[in-house]
C-alpha positions in Angstrom: 6.6 33.1 6.8 3.6 31.6 5.0 4.8 33.2 1.7 8.2 31.8 2.3 6.8 28.3 2.7 4.6 28.6 -0.4 7.4 29.9 -2.6 10.2 27.6 -1.3 8.8 24.4 0.2 6.2 23.5 -2.5 7.5 22.2 -5.8 6.2 24.4 -8.6 6.1 24.0 -12.3 9.0 25.8 -14.0 6.7 28.4 -15.5 5.3 29.4 -12.1 8.6 30.3 -10.6 11.3 32.6 -11.8 14.7 31.7 -10.3 18.3 32.7 -11.1 21.5 31.9 -9.4 24.1 34.7 -9.4 27.9 34.3 -9.3 28.2 37.2 -7.0 28.1 37.5 -3.2 24.8 38.0 -1.5 25.3 41.7 -0.7 26.1 42.5 -4.3 23.2 40.5 -5.6 20.9 42.5 -3.3 22.4 45.7 -4.5 21.9 44.7 -8.2 18.4 43.5 -7.6 17.3 46.7 -6.0 19.0 48.7 -8.8 17.3 46.6 -11.4 13.9 47.1 -9.7 14.2 50.9 -9.7 15.6 50.8 -13.2 12.4 49.1 -14.3 10.3 51.9 -12.9 9.3 50.2 -9.6 10.0 51.3 -6.1 11.5 49.0 -3.4 9.0 49.4 -0.6 10.7 47.2 2.0 13.5 44.7 2.6 12.5 42.2 5.3 15.0 40.1 7.1 13.7 36.6 7.9 17.0 35.3 9.4 15.7 35.0 13.0 12.7 32.8 11.9 14.9 30.6 9.8 17.5 30.2 12.6 14.7 29.3 15.1 13.6 26.7 12.6 17.1 25.2 12.5 18.5 26.8 9.4 21.9 28.3 9.6 21.8 31.4 7.4 22.0 35.1 7.9 21.6 35.9 4.2 17.9 35.6 3.4 15.7 38.6 2.5 12.3 39.3 1.1 12.4 42.4 -1.2 9.0 44.0 -1.6 8.5 46.2 -4.7 5.7 47.8 -6.7 4.3 50.8 -8.4 1.8 53.1 -6.6 -0.4 53.2 -9.6 -0.7 49.4 -9.6 -1.7 49.3 -5.9 -4.3 52.0 -6.6 -5.6 50.1 -9.6 -5.9 46.9 -7.5 -7.6 48.7 -4.7 -10.2 50.2 -7.1 -10.7 47.3 -9.6 -9.6 44.1 -7.9 -9.2 44.5 -4.1 -8.7 40.8 -3.7 -5.3 41.2 -5.3 -4.1 43.4 -2.5 -3.1 40.2 -0.6 -0.5 39.5 -3.4 0.9 43.1 -3.5 3.4 44.5 -3.3 5.3 42.0 -5.5 8.2 40.3 -3.9 11.5 38.6 -4.5 13.3 36.2 -2.2 17.1 36.6 -2.2 19.3 34.0 -0.3 22.8 32.8 -0.1 23.1 29.4 -1.9 26.6 28.1 -1.2 29.0 30.5 -3.0 26.3 32.1 -5.0 23.2 34.2 -4.3 19.8 33.1 -5.7 16.9 35.3 -6.6 13.4 33.7 -6.8 9.8 34.9 -7.2 6.4 33.7 -8.3 5.7 34.6 -11.9 2.9 37.2 -11.8 1.4 35.7 -14.9 0.2 32.8 -12.7 -2.2 35.3 -10.9 -4.5 34.9 -13.9 -5.2 31.4 -12.8 -6.0 32.6 -9.3 -8.0 35.6 -10.4 -9.3 34.8 -13.9 -10.5 38.3 -14.8 -9.9 39.1 -18.5 -9.6 42.8 -17.6 -6.6 42.1 -15.3 -4.8 39.7 -17.6 -2.8 42.4 -19.3 -1.7 43.8 -15.9 -0.5 40.3 -14.8 1.4 39.9 -18.1 3.0 43.3 -17.8 4.1 42.4 -14.3 5.5 39.1 -15.5 7.4 40.8 -18.3 8.8 43.4 -15.9 9.8 40.8 -13.3 11.7 38.9 -16.0 13.5 42.0 -17.1 14.4 42.8 -13.5 15.9 39.3 -13.2 17.8 39.7 -16.5 19.2 42.9 -15.1 20.5 41.1 -12.1 22.1 38.4 -14.3 23.6 41.1 -16.5 25.4 42.5 -13.5 27.0 39.1 -12.7 28.7 38.6 -16.0 
């Protein structure tokens, strides 16, 4: 729930967040997101429903998911080289119903360089950022 608060409640600069709105229903956006994730060489590790927590907080939605994804080699790299990154992994998308459309949002992994300013890790953060943007583009391509 803390991640949800950090990603949604706080205003962020445009370059920190990656967000798209899809013209397709929630279930199709979820399907296209997961397909785009696997198409980019990542694995979906878990889809977490957060509906009950939102309902308890007064929100009326049953279409809100966290999609966790990653590569085993990246997790192993972080464990060996930068264990402090493990709190940010696996990477995640939030998918939610936004009126008639579904929205997909995530924190740009390139911002991790500001949190963990290690020059040896910068190329990894940039690769993740490029991959996340390609995944989002894949979701958008399926909506046209």
